[in-house]
C-alpha positions in Angstrom: 0.0 0.0 0.0 1.2 3.5 -0.8 0.1 6.4 1.2 -0.8 9.5 -0.6 0.5 12.8 0.7 -1.2 16.1 -0.1 0.6 18.1 -2.8 3.1 20.5 -1.4 3.0 24.3 -2.0 6.1 24.1 -4.1 4.6 21.5 -6.4 1.4 23.5 -6.6 3.4 26.6 -7.6 5.4 24.6 -10.2 2.2 23.2 -11.7 0.6 26.7 -11.8 3.7 28.2 -13.4 3.7 25.4 -16.0 0.0 26.2 -16.7 0.8 29.8 -17.2 3.7 29.0 -19.6 1.6 26.6 -21.6 -1.2 29.2 -21.8 1.0 32.0 -23.0 2.7 29.6 -25.5 -0.5 28.3 -27.0 -2.0 31.8 -27.2 1.1 33.0 -29.1 0.8 30.1 -31.5 -2.8 31.0 -32.1 -1.9 34.6 -32.7 0.8 33.5 -35.0 -1.6 31.4 -37.1 -4.2 34.2 -37.2 -1.7 37.0 -38.2 0.6 35.1 -40.5 -1.6 35.4 -43.7 -0.9 39.2 -43.5 2.8 38.7 -43.7 3.1 35.9 -46.2 3.7 37.2 -49.7 2.8 34.0 -51.7 -0.9 34.0 -52.5 -0.9 30.1 -52.5 0.6 29.9 -49.0 -1.6 32.8 -47.8 -4.7 30.8 -48.8 -3.5 27.7 -47.1 -2.7 29.4 -43.9 -5.9 31.5 -43.9 -7.9 28.3 -44.0 -6.3 27.4 -40.7 -7.9 30.3 -38.9 -10.3 28.0 -37.0 -7.2 26.3 -35.5 -5.7 29.7 -34.7 -8.9 30.8 -32.9 -9.0 27.5 -31.0 -5.4 27.9 -29.9 -6.0 31.5 -28.8 -9.1 30.6 -26.8 -7.4 27.6 -25.2 -4.4 29.6 -24.2 -6.6 32.3 -22.7 -8.5 29.6 -20.8 -5.2 28.3 -19.4 -4.2 31.9 -18.3 -7.6 32.5 -16.7 -7.3 29.1 -14.9 -3.8 30.1 -13.6 -5.2 33.4 -12.4 -8.1 31.6 -10.6 -5.7 29.2 -8.9 -3.4 32.0 -7.9 -6.2 34.0 -6.3 -7.5 30.9 -4.4 -4.0 30.0 -3.2 -3.5 30.7 0.6 -0.8 33.3 1.2 
């Protein structure tokens, strides 16, 4: 039998920081996908990337959700 210990504050902070990092990274990827058609000169590539706008919006919303989750966890954390 293994006994389960409650997670320590340090591991909670590490998990929260990883969540923030992932949220920022995913949101930046989403912004990159959404903004890249304006900077691509080739019309063929522009069309291909502009069709991926749904993926860009999904990544942006997912990244924002991770950031909001980080802020909620941080607000609930005892000082």
